[in-house]
C-alpha positions as CSV (number, residue, x, y, z in Angstrom):
1,X,81.7,108.4,109.8
2,X,83.5,111.5,108.4
3,X,81.7,110.8,105.1
4,X,78.4,111.1,106.9
5,X,79.3,114.6,108.0
6,X,80.4,115.6,104.5
7,X,77.2,114.3,103.0
8,X,75.1,116.1,105.6
9,X,73.7,113.0,107.3
10,X,74.9,114.0,110.8
11,X,76.5,117.1,112.2
12,X,80.0,117.1,113.7
13,X,78.5,117.5,117.1
14,X,76.2,114.5,116.6
15,X,79.1,112.5,115.4
16,X,81.1,113.3,118.6
17,X,78.1,112.3,120.7
18,X,77.8,109.0,118.9
19,X,81.5,108.2,119.6
20,X,81.2,109.2,123.2
21,X,78.2,107.1,123.9
22,X,79.6,104.2,121.8
23,X,82.7,103.9,124.0
24,X,80.6,103.8,127.1
25,X,78.4,101.1,125.7
26,X,81.6,99.2,124.6
27,X,82.5,98.6,128.2
28,X,78.9,98.3,129.4
29,X,79.0,101.3,131.7
30,X,75.8,103.2,132.6
31,X,76.0,106.5,130.8
32,X,75.6,108.6,134.0
33,X,78.4,106.7,135.8
34,X,82.1,107.9,135.4
35,X,84.0,105.4,133.4
36,X,86.8,105.1,136.0
37,X,84.4,104.4,138.8
38,X,82.5,101.8,136.9
39,X,85.7,100.0,135.9
40,X,86.9,99.9,139.5
41,X,83.7,98.2,140.7
42,X,83.4,95.7,137.8
43,X,86.9,94.3,137.5
44,X,86.3,91.3,139.8
45,X,83.3,90.3,137.7
46,X,85.2,90.7,134.5
47,X,88.1,88.6,135.8
48,X,85.6,85.8,136.6
49,X,84.4,85.9,133.0
50,X,88.0,85.8,131.6
51,X,87.7,89.4,130.3
52,X,90.2,91.0,132.7
53,X,93.6,89.9,134.0
54,X,94.1,91.1,137.6
55,X,97.9,90.2,137.4
56,X,98.5,92.7,134.6
57,X,95.7,95.1,135.3
58,X,94.6,94.9,131.7
59,X,91.8,93.4,129.7
60,X,92.5,90.1,128.1
61,X,92.3,89.6,124.3
62,X,88.8,88.1,124.8
63,X,87.8,91.1,126.8
64,X,89.1,93.6,124.2
65,X,87.5,91.7,121.4
66,X,84.1,91.7,123.1
67,X,84.4,95.4,123.9
68,X,85.4,96.1,120.2
69,X,82.3,94.3,119.0
70,X,80.0,96.1,121.4
71,X,81.7,99.4,120.5
72,X,81.1,98.9,116.8
73,X,77.5,98.0,117.4
74,X,77.1,101.1,119.5
75,X,78.5,103.3,116.7
76,X,75.8,101.9,114.3
77,X,73.1,102.5,116.9
78,X,74.2,106.1,117.2
79,X,73.9,106.2,121.0
80,X,74.7,109.4,122.8
81,X,76.3,110.4,126.1
82,X,75.6,113.7,127.9
83,X,79.2,114.4,128.8
84,X,82.6,112.9,128.1
85,X,85.1,115.5,129.1
86,X,87.9,113.1,129.8
87,X,88.2,112.0,126.2
88,X,88.2,115.1,124.1
89,X,89.5,113.3,121.0
90,X,86.2,111.6,120.7
91,X,84.4,114.8,119.9
92,X,85.8,115.3,116.4
93,X,87.8,112.2,115.2
94,X,86.3,109.2,113.5
95,X,87.7,106.2,115.3
96,X,87.1,102.5,114.6
97,X,87.1,99.8,117.2
98,X,90.4,98.1,116.4
99,X,90.5,96.0,119.6
100,X,91.0,92.8,117.7
101,X,94.0,94.3,115.8
102,X,96.1,95.0,118.9
103,X,99.3,93.1,119.6
104,X,101.4,92.3,122.6
105,X,103.9,95.1,123.4
106,X,106.6,92.7,124.8
107,X,107.6,89.4,123.3
108,X,109.1,86.7,125.6
109,X,111.6,84.6,123.6
110,X,113.3,82.3,126.1
111,X,112.6,78.6,125.7
112,X,111.9,78.4,129.4
113,X,109.4,81.3,129.3
114,X,105.8,80.5,130.3
115,X,103.1,81.7,128.0
116,X,99.9,81.8,130.0
117,X,98.0,83.4,127.1
118,X,99.6,81.4,124.3
119,X,102.0,82.6,121.6
120,X,102.8,86.3,122.2
121,X,102.6,86.9,118.5
122,X,98.9,85.8,118.4
123,X,97.6,87.7,121.4
124,X,97.7,91.2,122.9
125,X,97.9,90.0,126.5
126,X,101.6,90.6,127.1
127,X,102.0,94.3,128.1
128,X,105.1,96.2,129.0
129,X,104.8,97.8,132.4
130,X,106.5,98.0,135.8
131,X,105.2,94.7,136.9
132,X,106.6,92.8,133.9
133,X,109.9,94.6,134.3
134,X,110.1,93.8,138.0
135,X,109.5,90.1,137.2
136,X,112.9,90.0,135.5
137,X,114.6,90.5,138.8
138,X,118.3,90.8,137.7
139,X,117.4,93.1,134.8
140,X,115.2,95.1,137.1
141,X,118.0,95.6,139.6
142,X,120.5,96.7,136.9
143,X,118.1,99.1,135.2
144,X,116.9,100.6,138.4
145,X,120.5,101.1,139.6
146,X,121.4,102.9,136.4
147,X,119.0,105.7,137.4
148,X,121.2,106.6,140.4
149,X,124.0,107.8,138.0
150,X,124.8,111.3,137.0
151,X,123.0,110.6,133.7
152,X,119.8,111.2,135.6
153,X,120.5,114.5,137.5
154,X,116.8,115.2,138.1
155,X,115.9,111.9,139.9
156,X,116.0,112.3,143.7
157,X,117.2,108.7,144.2
158,X,120.6,109.3,145.7
159,X,121.4,106.9,148.4
160,X,118.4,104.6,147.7
161,X,119.4,101.0,147.4
162,X,116.1,99.2,146.9
163,X,115.3,98.7,143.2
164,X,111.6,99.0,143.8
165,X,112.0,102.2,145.8
166,X,114.3,103.7,143.1
167,X,111.6,103.1,140.5
168,X,108.8,104.3,142.7
169,X,110.6,107.5,143.5
170,X,111.7,108.1,139.9
171,X,108.1,107.5,138.7
172,X,106.7,109.9,141.2
173,X,109.0,112.6,140.0
174,X,108.3,111.9,136.4
175,X,104.5,112.0,137.1
176,X,104.8,115.5,138.6
177,X,106.9,116.7,135.6
178,X,104.3,115.4,133.2
179,X,101.4,116.9,135.0
180,X,103.3,120.2,135.3
181,X,104.0,120.2,131.6
182,X,100.4,119.4,130.8
183,X,99.3,122.4,132.9
184,X,101.8,124.7,131.1
185,X,100.2,123.7,127.8
186,X,96.7,124.5,129.1
187,X,97.8,127.8,130.6
188,X,99.6,129.0,127.4
189,X,97.5,127.6,124.6
190,X,94.1,127.0,126.2
191,X,92.0,123.9,126.7
192,X,90.6,123.8,123.1
193,X,94.1,123.7,121.7
194,X,95.2,121.0,124.2
195,X,92.2,119.0,123.3
196,X,93.4,119.0,119.7
197,X,96.8,118.0,120.8
198,X,95.3,114.9,122.5
199,X,94.0,113.7,119.2
200,X,97.2,112.7,117.4
201,X,96.5,109.0,117.5
202,X,92.8,109.6,116.6
203,X,94.2,111.4,113.5
204,X,96.7,108.6,112.8
205,X,93.9,106.1,113.0
206,X,91.9,108.1,110.5
207,X,95.0,108.2,108.1
208,X,95.5,104.5,108.4
209,X,91.8,103.8,107.5
210,X,91.7,106.3,104.8
211,X,94.8,104.9,103.1
212,X,93.7,101.3,103.6
213,X,90.5,102.1,101.6
214,X,92.3,104.1,99.0
215,X,95.1,101.6,98.3
216,X,93.4,98.4,99.0
217,X,94.9,97.1,102.3
218,X,93.6,96.2,105.7
219,X,93.9,99.1,108.1
220,X,96.2,97.2,110.4
221,X,98.6,96.6,107.5
222,X,98.8,100.3,106.9
223,X,99.3,101.0,110.6
224,X,102.0,98.4,110.8
225,X,103.8,99.9,107.7
226,X,103.7,103.3,109.4
227,X,105.0,101.8,112.7
228,X,107.8,99.9,110.9
229,X,109.1,103.1,109.4
230,X,108.8,105.2,112.6
231,X,112.3,104.7,114.2
232,X,114.1,108.0,114.4
233,X,111.4,109.7,112.4
234,X,109.1,112.5,113.6
235,X,105.5,112.0,112.8
236,X,105.1,114.3,109.8
237,X,108.0,112.6,107.9
238,X,106.9,109.2,109.1
239,X,103.4,109.6,107.7
240,X,104.6,111.2,104.5
241,X,107.1,108.4,103.8
242,X,104.4,105.8,104.3
243,X,102.1,107.6,101.9
244,X,104.9,107.8,99.3
245,X,105.5,104.0,99.6
246,X,101.8,103.3,99.2
247,X,101.6,105.4,96.1
248,X,104.7,103.8,94.5
249,X,103.5,100.3,95.2
250,X,100.2,101.0,93.6
251,X,101.2,103.1,90.6
252,X,104.8,102.0,89.7
253,X,104.9,98.2,89.9
254,X,105.3,97.8,86.2
255,X,107.6,100.8,85.8
256,X,111.2,100.3,84.6
257,X,114.2,101.9,86.3
258,X,114.7,105.3,84.8
259,X,118.0,107.1,84.1
260,X,117.2,109.5,86.9
261,X,116.9,106.5,89.3
262,X,120.3,105.2,88.1
263,X,121.9,108.5,88.6
264,X,120.5,108.8,92.2
265,X,121.6,105.3,93.0
266,X,125.1,105.9,91.7
267,X,125.4,109.1,93.7
268,X,124.1,107.5,96.8
269,X,126.6,104.6,96.4
270,X,129.5,107.0,96.0
271,X,128.5,108.7,99.2
272,X,128.3,105.4,101.1
273,X,131.7,104.4,99.8
274,X,133.3,107.7,100.8
275,X,132.0,107.2,104.4
276,X,133.1,103.5,104.6
277,X,135.9,103.9,107.0
278,X,135.8,100.4,108.5
279,X,135.4,96.8,107.2
280,X,131.8,96.6,108.2
281,X,130.9,99.8,106.3
282,X,132.9,98.6,103.4
283,X,131.0,95.4,103.3
284,X,127.7,97.3,103.4
285,X,128.9,99.4,100.5
286,X,129.8,96.3,98.4
287,X,126.3,94.9,99.1
288,X,124.7,98.2,98.1
289,X,126.8,98.2,94.9
290,X,125.2,94.8,94.0
291,X,121.8,96.2,94.6
292,X,122.5,99.3,92.4
293,X,123.5,97.0,89.6
294,X,120.5,94.7,90.2
295,X,117.9,97.5,89.6
296,X,119.3,98.7,86.3
297,X,116.8,98.2,83.5
298,X,114.5,96.3,85.8
299,X,110.8,96.7,86.5
300,X,109.8,96.6,90.1
301,X,107.7,93.5,89.7
302,X,110.6,91.7,88.1
303,X,112.6,92.0,91.4
304,X,112.2,89.3,94.1
305,X,115.0,90.2,96.5
306,X,113.4,92.3,99.4
307,X,116.4,94.6,99.9
308,X,116.7,95.2,96.2
309,X,113.0,96.0,96.0
310,X,113.5,98.5,98.9
311,X,116.3,100.1,97.0
312,X,114.2,100.4,93.8
313,X,111.3,102.0,95.7
314,X,113.5,104.6,97.4
315,X,115.4,105.3,94.2
316,X,112.1,106.1,92.4
317,X,111.0,108.4,95.2
318,X,114.3,110.2,95.4
319,X,114.5,110.7,91.6
320,X,110.9,111.6,90.8
321,X,109.1,112.9,93.8
322,X,109.5,116.3,95.5
323,X,111.6,116.4,98.6
324,X,109.3,118.7,100.6
325,X,106.4,117.3,102.6
326,X,103.2,118.6,104.3
327,X,102.5,118.9,108.0
328,X,99.9,116.6,109.5
329,X,97.2,118.0,111.8
330,X,96.1,116.2,114.9
331,X,92.9,115.2,113.1
332,X,94.8,113.4,110.4
333,X,94.6,116.1,107.6
334,X,97.6,117.1,105.5
335,X,98.2,120.8,105.4
336,X,100.9,123.3,104.8
337,X,104.5,122.5,103.8
338,X,106.8,121.8,106.7
339,X,109.4,124.5,107.1
340,X,112.7,124.9,108.9
341,X,113.3,127.7,111.4
342,X,114.7,129.7,108.5
343,X,111.4,129.4,106.6
344,X,112.6,127.1,103.8
345,X,110.9,123.8,103.1
346,X,112.0,120.8,105.1
347,X,113.4,117.8,103.1
348,X,112.0,114.4,103.8
349,X,114.6,111.7,104.6
350,X,114.2,107.9,104.3
351,X,115.2,105.6,107.1
352,X,117.0,102.3,106.6
353,X,116.4,100.0,103.7
354,X,115.6,97.3,106.3
355,X,112.7,99.5,107.6
356,X,111.4,100.0,104.0
357,X,111.7,96.2,103.5
358,X,109.7,95.4,106.6
359,X,107.0,97.9,105.7
360,X,106.6,96.5,102.2
361,X,106.6,93.0,103.5
362,X,103.7,93.6,105.9
363,X,101.8,95.4,103.1
364,X,102.3,92.5,100.7
365,X,101.6,89.8,103.3
366,X,98.4,88.1,104.4
367,X,97.5,90.8,107.0
368,X,97.3,88.2,109.8
369,X,97.9,89.4,113.3
370,X,100.8,87.1,113.7
371,X,102.5,88.4,110.5
372,X,102.0,91.9,111.6
373,X,103.4,91.2,115.1
374,X,106.4,89.5,113.8
375,X,107.1,92.3,111.3
376,X,107.3,94.8,114.1
377,X,110.1,93.1,116.0
378,X,110.7,93.1,119.7
379,X,111.1,96.8,120.6
380,X,108.4,98.1,122.8
381,X,108.2,101.6,121.2
382,X,107.3,100.4,117.7
383,X,104.8,97.8,119.0
384,X,103.1,100.3,121.2
385,X,103.0,102.9,118.4
386,X,101.2,100.4,116.2
387,X,98.7,99.7,118.9
388,X,98.1,103.4,119.5
389,X,97.4,103.9,115.8
390,X,95.2,101.0,115.1
391,X,93.2,101.0,118.4
392,X,93.5,104.4,120.1
393,X,90.5,103.7,122.2
394,X,91.5,100.3,123.5
395,X,94.2,99.3,125.9
396,X,96.6,101.7,127.8
397,X,99.6,101.4,125.4
398,X,102.0,104.3,125.6
399,X,104.4,105.2,122.8
400,X,107.6,106.0,124.7
401,X,110.0,107.7,122.3
402,X,112.8,110.3,122.7
403,X,110.4,113.1,123.3
404,X,108.3,111.1,125.8
405,X,111.5,110.5,127.9
406,X,112.6,114.1,127.6
407,X,109.2,115.2,128.8
408,X,109.3,112.9,131.8
409,X,112.6,114.4,132.8
410,X,112.1,118.0,131.5
411,X,115.5,117.8,129.9
412,X,116.7,118.5,126.3
413,X,117.5,114.8,125.5
414,X,118.4,113.3,122.2
415,X,118.7,109.8,121.0
416,X,122.3,109.5,122.1
417,X,121.6,110.4,125.8
418,X,121.7,107.6,128.3
419,X,118.2,108.0,129.7
420,X,116.8,107.6,126.1
421,X,118.9,104.6,125.3
422,X,117.9,102.9,128.5
423,X,114.3,104.0,128.2
424,X,113.9,102.6,124.7
425,X,115.7,99.4,125.7
426,X,118.5,100.0,123.2
427,X,120.9,99.7,126.2
428,X,120.6,98.4,129.7
429,X,119.5,94.9,130.8
430,X,116.7,92.9,129.1
431,X,115.0,89.6,129.8
432,X,114.2,87.0,127.2
433,X,112.0,85.3,129.8
434,X,109.7,88.3,130.2
435,X,110.4,90.1,126.9
436,X,111.2,93.4,128.7
437,X,113.9,95.7,127.7
438,X,115.6,98.6,129.6
439,X,113.4,101.1,131.5
440,X,110.5,101.3,129.0
441,X,108.0,99.8,131.4
442,X,108.8,102.4,134.1
443,X,108.2,105.3,131.8
444,X,105.0,103.7,130.4
445,X,103.5,103.4,133.9
446,X,104.5,107.0,134.8
447,X,102.5,108.2,131.9
448,X,99.6,105.9,132.8
449,X,99.5,107.1,136.4
450,X,99.8,110.8,135.4
451,X,97.1,110.4,132.8
452,X,94.8,108.8,135.3
453,X,95.2,111.8,137.6
454,X,94.4,114.1,134.7
455,X,91.4,112.0,133.5
456,X,93.1,111.4,130.2
457,X,94.1,108.3,128.3
458,X,97.8,107.6,128.5
459,X,98.3,108.0,124.8
460,X,96.5,111.4,125.0
461,X,98.9,112.7,127.7
462,X,101.8,111.4,125.7
463,X,100.5,113.4,122.6
464,X,100.1,116.6,124.6
465,X,103.5,116.4,126.3
466,X,105.0,115.5,123.0
467,X,103.9,118.8,121.7
468,X,105.0,120.5,124.9
469,X,108.6,119.2,125.1
470,X,109.1,119.9,121.4
471,X,108.0,123.4,121.9
472,X,110.1,123.7,125.1
473,X,113.4,122.3,123.6
474,X,113.9,123.2,120.0
475,X,116.4,121.2,117.9
476,X,118.8,124.1,118.1
477,X,118.6,124.2,121.9
478,X,119.2,120.5,122.1
479,X,122.3,120.9,120.0
480,X,123.6,123.7,122.2
481,X,126.1,122.2,124.7
482,X,125.9,125.2,127.0
483,X,122.1,125.0,127.2
484,X,122.2,121.2,127.8
485,X,124.8,121.6,130.6
486,X,122.8,124.4,132.3
487,X,119.7,122.3,132.3
488,X,121.7,119.5,133.9
489,X,123.0,121.8,136.6
490,X,119.5,123.0,137.4
491,X,118.3,119.5,138.0
492,X,121.5,118.4,139.8
493,X,120.9,121.2,142.3
494,X,117.5,119.6,143.1
495,X,118.9,116.1,143.3
496,X,121.5,117.1,145.9
497,X,119.2,119.4,147.9
498,X,120.7,122.7,146.9
499,X,117.3,123.7,145.4
500,X,114.8,121.6,147.3
501,X,111.6,122.9,145.6
502,X,111.0,120.9,142.4
503,X,108.5,123.4,141.1
504,X,111.1,126.2,141.4
505,X,113.4,124.1,139.2
506,X,110.7,123.4,136.7
507,X,110.0,127.1,136.4
508,X,113.7,127.7,135.9
509,X,113.8,125.1,133.2
510,X,110.9,126.9,131.5
511,X,112.6,130.3,131.8
512,X,115.9,129.0,130.7
513,X,114.3,127.6,127.5
514,X,112.5,130.9,126.8
515,X,109.0,129.4,127.1
516,X,107.2,126.9,125.0
517,X,106.8,127.5,121.3
518,X,103.5,126.8,119.6
519,X,103.1,123.8,117.3
520,X,103.4,124.7,113.6
521,X,99.9,123.6,112.9
522,X,98.3,125.7,115.6
523,X,97.0,129.1,114.2
524,X,98.5,132.0,116.0
525,X,96.8,135.3,116.7
526,X,97.8,138.0,114.3
527,X,99.5,141.0,116.0
528,X,98.5,144.3,114.4
529,X,101.5,146.4,113.4
530,X,102.2,149.4,115.6
531,X,101.2,152.8,114.2
532,X,104.1,154.8,112.9
533,X,105.3,157.5,115.2
534,X,106.0,161.0,113.9
């Protein structure tokens, strides 16, 4: 559709109208009826037809597939809608249906688990939420109890013993934090800028489709490769690394290892050996040494071992590609070079070789939904991130990452903080029977409920607050122990009733951080220099 605009076949405004009307037709709603009202009255009928699961509150795979087909047909028909304020991303971004490409965001693995919708790797029916987390009663009790600890100074759950009440109270607090942060973004940057912030997954979808066409893959393969490389990577680097991989796989398959690659590999091995201060790290260094020897004088296509192929690919990039990288705009365009706070270019950094290997495997596989699902593992964040990229207009998946958890608490949290580890399911209790891990489902539903109040999609609210919390807590502030502690004390005073007004604490958090910085991609008004005084 973006090509239609470039070739003058439709205007950007017409394109936005086409997407708006298309989404309404995808669900069969009368165009003059609010989408939320229509859904509320039609769910019983959809359940009878097998298109909606009242137990989970979500469409079934059959329902999503039918909506996707209708959506695609509506795009072709060029239907229009008079107004679609709740989904600002539709105005400018070219979005494909993608419903049939979604996957389940939780994977039950226990042999005694029941699979009412079949193999969880072949369907999108298993969603991570509060209901599925509560179904694992023991894990639910443990994970809820963890939120009473001092690691959660903002949650007013002191003295509550009921697991359900703890979660309900915590979610209510998170919802108010998210809605407050959203309003701060509107007040400071204006609705037009916030509408752009809501488009991050629209832009990611456009990137996946553009690269799929350019490099010869299915869009869902590219989306899965991006998601597989996302752990501990902010979006600009994540997207850039995926682009580097795609370029190397297309252009360097018959290339031989260069002296520069050998030099980088040797230097990297020396660094790993120097840091190998325990038997596990020493064993990893010995394995890496075998890989370094294996890539010498070898062409990429001559290597069969997946880990060695991952090493070859990274060695080529490290040796021959520049280390700086561009910023990505919410619409999916690549712009100016990413800079540090000191104004020098940021350096891109690869993740683990295992992540590179998984991304390559999904690109070189058959592209089946099962293969993609299995490549993405069992962590809710990566699976939800993939869904948000490939099908931003379908489902209510939420990518809960470190920033999303920090926004829910209005705290300068990092990956090592307990709420993040519990929220991502890296620690805490999990259930093989339900496939749920940690507190992820509680955060996901907090975003869903806050987004519903704001008439946004959950992934749109997550995108907006992602920008908000990054602008509120810079990396420097998050590393500042004194700042971190002061934020903790502000919230602890609320938890224990010393400062009973939560909005007062929120304002103090904002003041203590010095306000919210603008995203680097957002143009800032130029301030004229003051006239010299005599």
